[in-house]
C-alpha positions in Angstrom: 9.5 5.1 -15.2 10.1 4.7 -18.9 13.2 6.1 -20.5 13.2 7.7 -24.0 16.9 7.0 -24.6 19.9 5.4 -23.1 21.4 8.7 -22.0 18.7 9.2 -19.3 19.0 5.5 -18.3 22.8 5.8 -17.9 22.4 9.0 -15.8 20.1 7.4 -13.3 22.0 4.2 -13.2 25.2 6.0 -12.3 23.5 8.1 -9.7 21.9 5.1 -8.1 25.1 3.1 -7.9 27.5 5.8 -6.7 25.4 6.7 -3.7 24.6 4.4 -0.8 21.2 2.6 -0.9 18.2 4.2 0.7 19.8 7.7 0.6 18.9 10.8 -1.4 21.2 11.3 -4.4 23.7 14.1 -3.7 23.5 17.3 -5.7 25.5 17.5 -8.9 28.9 19.0 -8.1 29.9 22.3 -9.6 32.9 20.8 -11.4 31.8 17.3 -12.3 34.5 14.7 -13.2 33.8 13.2 -16.6 33.7 9.4 -16.4 34.1 7.5 -19.6 31.6 4.6 -19.5 31.3 1.8 -22.0 27.5 1.3 -22.4 26.1 -2.2 -22.5 24.1 -3.2 -25.6 20.3 -3.4 -25.5 20.5 -7.3 -25.5 22.8 -7.1 -22.4 20.3 -4.8 -20.6 17.4 -7.0 -21.5 19.3 -10.1 -20.3 20.3 -8.4 -17.1 16.8 -7.3 -16.0 15.4 -10.6 -17.1 17.6 -12.3 -14.6 17.2 -9.7 -11.9 13.4 -9.5 -12.0 12.4 -12.9 -13.2 9.5 -14.5 -11.4 10.7 -16.9 -8.8 9.4 -20.4 -9.6 8.5 -22.9 -7.0 11.7 -24.7 -5.9 11.5 -28.5 -6.0 15.2 -29.0 -5.1 16.5 -28.7 -1.6 19.4 -26.2 -1.8 21.6 -28.1 0.6 20.7 -31.4 2.1 17.6 -31.4 4.3 17.7 -28.0 5.8 14.3 -26.3 5.9 13.7 -23.4 3.5 13.2 -20.0 5.2 10.1 -18.2 4.2 10.3 -14.7 2.8 12.1 -13.1 -0.1 15.6 -12.0 0.6 15.1 -9.1 -1.8 11.6 -7.9 -0.6 10.7 -5.4 2.0 8.9 -8.1 4.0 11.8 -10.6 3.9 15.1 -10.6 5.7 16.9 -7.3 5.7 20.3 -6.8 4.2 23.2 -7.1 6.7 24.7 -3.9 8.0 27.8 -2.2 6.4 30.8 -4.2 7.8 33.3 -1.5 6.9 36.9 -2.8 7.3 35.6 -6.4 7.8 33.6 -6.3 4.5 34.2 -8.6 1.5 35.1 -5.6 -0.6 37.9 -4.8 1.8 39.1 -8.4 1.7 39.4 -8.1 -2.1 41.1 -4.8 -2.0 43.7 -6.1 0.4 44.7 -8.9 -2.0 44.4 -7.1 -5.4 46.3 -4.1 -6.7 43.8 -2.1 -8.6 45.6 -1.0 -11.8 42.9 1.2 -13.1 40.6 2.2 -10.3 37.1 3.3 -10.9 34.4 4.7 -8.6 32.9 1.8 -6.7 29.5 0.9 -8.0 30.0 2.0 -11.6 32.3 -0.9 -12.7 30.4 -3.4 -10.6 27.0 -2.4 -12.1 28.1 -2.5 -15.7 30.3 -5.6 -15.3 27.2 -7.5 -14.1 25.5 -6.9 -17.5 28.2 -8.8 -19.3 28.8 -11.5 -16.7 32.3 -10.3 -15.9 33.9 -11.4 -12.7 36.7 -10.3 -10.6 39.3 -13.1 -10.7 40.9 -14.8 -7.8 38.7 -13.8 -4.9 40.7 -14.6 -1.7 39.7 -18.0 -0.5 39.4 -19.1 3.1 42.6 -20.0 4.9 42.3 -21.1 8.5 45.8 -19.9 9.4 45.0 -16.4 8.1 41.3 -16.0 8.9 40.8 -18.2 11.9 38.2 -21.0 12.5 34.7 -20.7 11.3 33.2 -23.3 13.5 32.5 -23.2 17.2 31.5 -26.2 19.3 28.9 -25.9 22.0 27.9 -29.3 23.5 24.6 -29.9 25.2 25.0 -30.3 29.0 24.3 -34.1 28.9 27.4 -34.7 26.7 30.9 -35.2 28.0 33.8 -34.8 25.5 36.0 -37.9 25.1 37.9 -36.8 22.0 37.8 -34.1 19.4 39.7 -33.3 16.2 39.4 -31.2 13.0 38.4 -33.1 9.9 38.8 -30.0 7.8 40.7 -27.5 9.9 38.6 -24.5 10.8 35.5 -25.7 9.1 34.3 -29.3 10.1 35.1 -30.7 13.5 34.4 -34.1 15.0 33.6 -34.5 18.7 33.3 -38.0 20.2 31.3 -37.5 23.3 29.7 -39.6 26.0 25.9 -39.2 26.1 24.8 -39.5 29.8 21.2 -40.2 28.7 21.9 -43.1 26.5 25.2 -44.1 28.2 26.9 -44.6 24.8 29.6 -42.6 23.0 28.3 -40.6 20.0 30.0 -39.1 16.9 29.0 -35.4 16.6 29.8 -33.4 13.5 30.0 -29.6 13.8 30.1 -27.2 10.8 29.9 -23.4 10.5 26.6 -22.1 11.8 24.5 -19.8 9.6 22.3 -16.8 10.6 18.8 -16.6 9.1 20.1 -14.1 6.5 23.1 -16.2 5.5 20.8 -19.2 5.2 18.5 -17.5 2.8 21.3 -15.9 0.9 22.9 -19.4 0.5 19.6 -20.8 -0.9 19.4 -17.9 -3.4 23.1 -18.3 -4.5 22.6 -22.0 -4.9 19.8 -21.4 -7.3 21.4 -18.5 -9.3 24.7 -20.3 -9.6 23.1 -22.8 -11.9 22.6 -20.0 -14.4 26.2 -18.7 -14.4 28.2 -22.0 -14.0 28.2 -22.5 -17.8 31.9 -22.5 -18.3 33.9 -21.2 -21.2 36.8 -23.1 -22.7 39.2 -21.0 -20.7 37.4 -21.6 -17.5 37.5 -25.4 -17.8 41.1 -25.5 -16.6 40.6 -23.2 -13.6 40.4 -24.3 -10.0 36.8 -25.1 -9.4 36.6 -23.8 -5.9 38.2 -20.5 -7.0 35.8 -20.3 -10.0 32.7 -20.8 -7.9 33.8 -18.0 -5.5 34.6 -15.6 -8.3 31.1 -16.0 -9.6 29.5 -15.9 -6.1 31.3 -12.6 -5.4 29.9 -11.1 -8.5 26.4 -12.4 -7.8 26.5 -10.8 -4.3 27.6 -7.5 -5.8 24.7 -7.8 -8.3 22.3 -8.2 -5.4 23.5 -4.9 -4.0 24.5 -6.2 -0.6 27.7 -6.6 1.3 28.9 -9.4 3.6 31.5 -9.7 6.3 34.5 -11.7 5.4 33.4 -14.3 8.0 30.0 -14.7 6.3 31.6 -14.9 2.8 33.9 -17.7 4.0 30.9 -19.7 5.5 29.1 -19.3 2.1 32.3 -20.6 0.4 32.4 -23.6 2.7 28.8 -24.7 2.1 28.8 -24.1 -1.7 32.1 -26.0 -2.1 30.8 -28.8 0.2 27.7 -29.2 -1.9 28.9 -28.6 -5.4 32.4 -30.2 -5.3 32.0 -32.8 -2.5 29.3 -34.9 -0.9 27.0 -32.5 0.9 26.4 -33.4 4.5 28.4 -36.6 4.1 31.6 -34.5 3.3 33.0 -34.5 6.9 32.4 -38.3 7.1 34.0 -38.9 3.8 37.0 -36.8 4.7 37.5 -38.3 8.2 40.5 -40.8 7.8 39.4 -42.7 10.9 36.1 -43.8 9.4 35.9 -47.1 7.5 32.1 -47.6 6.9 29.2 -45.2 6.7 25.7 -46.7 7.0 22.3 -45.1 6.4 19.5 -47.4 7.5 16.5 -45.3 6.3 14.5 -42.1 6.7 15.1 -39.9 9.8 17.4 -42.5 11.3 20.9 -41.4 12.5 23.8 -42.5 10.4 26.1 -45.1 11.9 29.8 -45.5 11.4 32.5 -48.0 11.8 35.3 -45.9 13.4 38.8 -47.2 13.7 39.1 -46.4 17.4 35.4 -46.3 18.4 34.1 -49.3 16.2 30.3 -48.9 15.7 29.1 -45.5 16.7 26.0 -43.3 16.1 26.2 -39.8 14.6 24.1 -36.7 14.9 23.4 -36.7 11.1 20.1 -38.0 9.6 18.1 -37.3 6.5 14.4 -36.7 5.8 12.7 -38.8 3.2 13.0 -36.2 0.4 16.6 -35.3 1.2 17.6 -38.9 1.3 16.0 -39.6 -2.1 17.8 -36.6 -3.5 21.1 -37.8 -2.1 20.5 -41.3 -3.5 20.1 -39.9 -7.0 23.1 -37.7 -6.6 25.3 -40.6 -5.4 24.1 -42.8 -8.3 24.7 -40.1 -10.9 28.2 -39.4 -9.7 29.1 -43.1 -10.1 27.6 -43.2 -13.6 25.0 -45.7 -12.6 21.2 -45.6 -13.0 18.8 -46.1 -10.1 15.0 -46.1 -10.3 12.0 -48.0 -9.0 12.6 -50.6 -11.7 16.3 -51.0 -10.7 16.4 -50.0 -7.1 19.8 -51.5 -6.2 23.2 -50.1 -7.2 26.7 -51.4 -6.5 29.3 -48.9 -7.6 32.6 -47.2 -6.9 32.7 -43.6 -5.9 35.3 -41.2 -7.4 37.6 -41.5 -4.4 37.6 -45.3 -4.7 35.1 -46.0 -1.9 32.6 -48.7 -2.5 28.9 -47.8 -2.6 25.9 -50.1 -2.0 22.6 -48.2 -2.5 18.9 -49.0 -2.4 16.1 -46.6 -3.4 13.0 -45.8 -1.5 10.9 -48.6 0.0 11.1 -50.9 -3.0 13.4 -53.4 -1.2 14.1 -51.7 2.2 11.0 -51.1 4.4 12.5 -48.1 6.3 13.3 -46.1 3.2 16.4 -45.3 1.1 19.5 -46.9 2.5 23.2 -46.9 1.6 26.5 -48.2 2.8 29.8 -46.6 1.9 32.9 -48.6 2.5 35.8 -46.1 2.4 39.2 -46.9 1.0 42.3 -44.9 1.6 43.6 -42.8 -1.3 46.9 -44.6 -0.8 46.5 -48.4 -0.3 47.9 -50.2 2.7 51.4 -51.4 2.3 53.1 -54.5 3.9 54.7 -52.0 6.3 51.3 -50.6 7.3 50.0 -54.1 8.1 53.2 -54.7 10.0 52.6 -51.6 12.1 49.0 -52.5 13.0 49.9 -56.1 13.8 47.9 -57.8 11.0 51.1 -59.5 9.9 54.5 -60.2 11.4 57.8 -59.6 9.5 58.5 -63.4 9.1 55.0 -63.9 7.6 55.5 -61.1 5.1 59.0 -62.4 4.2 57.3 -65.8 3.6 54.7 -64.2 1.3 57.4 -62.2 -0.5 59.2 -65.4 -1.5 55.9 -67.1 -2.4 54.7 -64.2 -4.6 58.1 -63.9 -6.3 58.0 -67.6 -7.1 54.5 -67.7 -8.6 52.6 -69.4 -5.8 48.8 -69.2 -5.9 47.1 -67.4 -3.0 43.6 -67.3 -1.6 42.6 -64.9 1.2 39.5 -66.0 3.1 37.6 -64.6 6.1 34.4 -62.9 7.1 33.1 -59.4 6.1 35.5 -56.6 6.9 38.3 -59.0 8.0 40.8 -57.3 5.8 41.0 -59.8 2.9 41.2 -57.3 0.0 43.6 -55.1 2.1 46.0 -58.0 2.6 45.7 -59.1 -1.1 46.5 -55.6 -2.2 49.5 -55.3 0.2 51.2 -58.6 -0.7 50.7 -57.7 -4.4 53.5 -55.1 -3.9 55.9 -58.1 -3.9 55.1 -58.9 -7.6 58.3 -58.3 -9.6 58.1 -54.9 -11.4 58.1 -56.0 -15.0 55.5 -58.9 -14.8 52.2 -58.5 -16.7 49.3 -58.3 -14.3 45.5 -58.4 -15.0 43.0 -57.6 -12.2 39.3 -58.5 -12.5 36.8 -56.9 -10.1 33.1 -56.0 -9.7 34.1 -52.6 -8.2 37.5 -51.1 -8.1 39.3 -51.9 -4.9 42.8 -53.1 -6.0 45.4 -50.5 -6.6 48.9 -51.4 -7.8 52.0 -49.4 -8.5 53.0 -51.6 -11.4 52.9 -50.1 -14.9 52.4 -53.4 -16.8 48.9 -53.8 -15.4 45.4 -54.1 -16.9 42.6 -53.3 -14.5 39.4 -55.0 -15.7 35.9 -54.2 -14.3 32.6 -55.9 -14.9 29.7 -54.1 -16.6 26.1 -54.3 -15.7 23.3 -54.8 -18.3 22.7 -51.6 -20.2 19.9 -52.7 -22.5 17.4 -55.5 -23.1 19.6 -57.2 -25.6 22.8 -56.7 -23.6 23.7 -59.4 -21.1 26.4 -57.4 -19.4 30.0 -58.4 -19.0 30.7 -60.5 -15.9 33.8 -61.8 -14.2 33.6 -65.1 -16.1 33.8 -63.2 -19.5 36.6 -61.0 -18.3 38.6 -64.0 -16.9 38.3 -65.8 -20.2 39.5 -62.7 -22.0 42.4 -62.3 -19.6 43.7 -65.8 -20.4 44.1 -64.8 -24.0 46.3 -61.8 -23.0 49.1 -64.0 -21.7 49.2 -62.6 -18.1 51.8 -63.8 -15.6 49.6 -62.8 -12.6 45.8 -62.8 -12.5 44.2 -61.1 -9.5 40.4 -61.6 -9.0 38.8 -59.3 -6.4 36.5 -62.1 -5.1 35.3 -65.4 -6.4 31.6 -66.1 -5.9 30.4 -67.9 -9.1 31.2 -69.8 -12.2 34.4 -67.8 -12.7 36.0 -70.0 -9.9 36.2 -72.9 -12.4 38.1 -70.8 -14.9 40.3 -69.4 -12.2 41.4 -72.8 -11.1 41.9 -73.8 -14.7 44.2 -70.8 -15.0 46.1 -72.1 -12.0 46.5 -75.6 -13.5 47.8 -74.3 -16.8 50.5 -72.2 -15.1 49.1 -68.7 -14.4 49.7 -67.3 -11.0 46.4 -66.2 -9.4 45.5 -64.3 -6.3 41.9 -64.0 -5.0 39.6 -63.6 -2.0 36.6 -65.5 -0.8 34.1 -65.3 2.1 34.6 -68.3 4.3 35.1 -68.9 8.0 37.9 -71.5 7.7 39.8 -73.8 5.3 37.1 -76.5 5.5 34.3 -74.0 4.8 36.4 -72.6 1.9 36.9 -76.1 0.3 33.2 -76.9 0.8 32.2 -73.6 -1.0 34.6 -74.3 -3.8 33.3 -77.8 -4.4 29.6 -77.0 -4.4 27.3 -74.8 -6.4 27.6 -72.2 -7.7 31.4 -72.5 -7.8 31.6 -76.2 -8.6 35.4 -76.6 -8.7 36.5 -80.3 -9.1 38.5 -81.5 -6.1 41.5 -82.6 -8.1 41.9 -79.0 -9.3 42.1 -77.7 -5.7 45.7 -79.0 -5.4 46.9 -76.3 -7.7 46.1 -73.8 -4.9 49.3 -73.3 -2.8 48.5 -71.0 0.2 45.3 -70.1 2.0 45.3 -67.3 4.5 42.5 -67.1 7.1 41.8 -63.6 8.5 39.5 -62.5 11.2 38.6 -59.6 13.5 39.7 -60.0 17.2 39.1 -57.9 20.2 42.2 -56.6 21.9 42.0 -54.2 24.8 38.4 -53.4 23.9 39.2 -52.6 20.3 38.6 -54.6 17.2 41.8 -55.5 15.3 42.4 -57.5 12.2 44.8 -60.5 12.5 45.9 -63.4 10.3 44.4 -66.4 12.2 46.3 -69.0 10.2 48.4 -69.5 7.1 48.0 -73.0 5.6 49.5 -74.7 2.5 47.6 -77.1 0.3 49.9 -80.2 0.2 47.8 -82.2 -2.4 45.1 -84.8 -2.4 45.3 -88.0 -0.3 45.1 -90.8 -2.9 43.5 -93.3 -0.4 40.8 -91.0 1.0 40.5 -88.2 -1.6 40.7 -85.6 1.1 42.6 -82.3 0.6 45.9 -82.4 2.6 46.7 -79.1 4.3 49.8 -78.0 6.3 49.6 -75.2 8.9 52.6 -72.9 8.6 51.7 -70.0 11.0 49.1 -70.1 13.8 47.8 -67.1 15.8 48.1 -67.2 19.5 45.5 -64.9 21.2 47.2 -65.0 24.5 50.4 -63.3 23.2 48.8 -61.6 20.2 51.4 -63.1 18.0 51.8 -65.7 15.3 53.9 -68.8 15.8 55.8 -70.6 13.0 55.2 -74.3 13.2 58.5 -75.1 11.6 56.9 -77.0 8.7 56.5 -75.8 5.1 56.0 -77.5 1.8 56.1 -74.3 -0.3 59.6 -73.2 0.8 61.3 -76.6 0.0 59.6 -76.6 -3.4 61.0 -73.1 -4.1 64.5 -74.3 -3.0 64.3 -77.3 -5.2 63.2 -75.3 -8.2 66.3 -73.0 -7.8 68.7 -75.5 -6.5 69.1 -73.7 -3.2 70.2 -75.4 0.0 68.3 -75.0 3.3 70.9 -72.5 4.4 70.5 -70.4 1.3 66.7 -70.4 1.7 67.0 -69.2 5.3 69.3 -66.4 4.2 66.8 -65.3 1.5 64.0 -65.2 4.1 66.2 -63.4 6.6 67.2 -60.7 4.1 63.6 -60.0 3.2 62.6 -59.8 6.8 65.5 -57.3 7.5 64.4 -55.1 4.6 60.8 -55.0 5.9 61.9 -54.3 9.5 64.3 -51.6 8.2 61.5 -49.8 6.4 59.4 -50.1 9.5 62.1 -48.6 11.7 62.9 -45.8 9.2 59.1 -45.0 8.9 59.0 -45.8 5.2 55.4 -46.9 4.7 54.1 -44.9 1.7 52.8 -47.1 -1.1 55.1 -45.9 -3.8 58.1 -45.6 -1.4 57.7 -49.2 -0.3 57.2 -50.3 -3.9 60.3 -48.5 -5.1 62.6 -50.1 -2.5 61.2 -53.5 -3.3 61.9 -52.8 -7.0 65.4 -51.8 -6.2 65.9 -55.0 -4.2 64.9 -57.0 -7.3 67.3 -55.0 -9.5 70.3 -55.0 -7.1 69.8 -57.1 -3.9 73.4 -56.5 -2.7 73.1 -52.7 -3.0 70.0 -52.7 -0.8 71.5 -54.9 1.8 74.7 -52.8 1.8 72.6 -49.7 2.6 70.0 -51.4 4.8 70.4 -48.6 7.5 69.6 -45.8 5.0 66.9 -47.0 2.6 65.7 -43.5 2.1 68.6 -42.9 -0.3 66.7 -45.0 -2.9 63.8 -42.6 -2.7 65.6 -39.5 -4.0 
């Protein structure tokens, strides 16, 4: 039907929106109520109908992960039908319960004309498990037996660790809200249409992103002329938030605090995890080839890195600090796109955390405290995932608060509470004429900035020579290196590509060897040995080492050998007697044990107490039984 003027158009629009769909418009009342309506402009009308009736182009992007698209048009007669009227359980009732309508209008009139101008109702109530109850229900197949279950995101994503009677192994099963066919197709449509409306104004940039998405989603659903139950609206909210703001199907894994590593080995292969309590375990999540390629590009883009067939390998740091290693397609991995995400806690491990899990003992940490305070050079060695960087980060808490620190890494892993800290990161090649900025360049630049402590994430190349030169000229350095033992570490240091001269090795003071051990069927990290470099034997030229602590697997404890070259050197430098040195060690050990007993293990809490100890040692010892007073 063609309209001669806007008056006729307005009359029909109002009639169509006031009445329920698919019903005959009611007769005009004898005493009509005049409604003042602000008419949209012709450009608004044209824009609205252009969006509403635009031809649907072929979709080349999977709306959420690898879920199969549902055929049929949500808004056609042949497609899925609109859901029934939910009455008191509807999304409109949800909004009415939370908002006081200051200037009520007949429902349908305001919503129709607001849709012309892109107006949205602000602050749509968001999902709250304590108010609205859980969205996810778990129904296990009969051949599974539950061993353990817990919420990752309460009410939405749940983890079930279950024994599979067919494979005879435990599996990690992820459950999220289930969608009906209609909800599935609506979610796809919303995912497409949101790209048109998520062009934010200056005022909207500071709004909560989850709230902003739901405000616009609510308006889109009203524009479609359908209604949802509150339960359906909350499920839509979860999936849109998961895909737009988080990591898609990886979100439950990224949010699970018990997971350390996430491994994808290729197309249609289940993801494998390294779980703190279950170690290596298979999941019920896998990706098709197209979905995995899409995810690879998404991960690379979020880290600010480029990945393509020409450059199919990416090493990067995700926004939460996790480390990503990614390969694209079948360029270098025969089974398809692969990735490994090594997760890191939002708050780093503290010495008290490592004391609680048994990696270190209190006397070992007191020894490190004195060594770090007195500028001794440290090297943490061990195999992959033995806890080298974790230990390095933890003992760095003992650095006095005002010292200048420079850290140098390929990917960000070290986090410090110190303010006087420069965090340096290498940069890859960005053009044909750019050679990139490696650790060697950053280390040379660091030496010109007069640092008192230099921390290198890992030495693996020519930067090792500069690092040991820094040790020899008086800079305190900490670093990590892959090696199975002291002999292997010395061999690596002396040979290509590190090429450190043997006479420079004597500037290294302490080497800590870490490893994974199996205790009661679980993998645990332990310090296998702490050794000191005592110098070079003048007759043989061999590096002299002294073992200070040795791990005893029978008792799962470390034994002090009674010999140390570092502690007498510290005593001599300060003019301390052996009795005074023992008191200093005892005091530090008591502070650490007091924090453990009083459950003070937060990174900034531990750092603050250590800082107060440096400022007023006697005050801390006087209040050793109430250290929380220093956290107020």
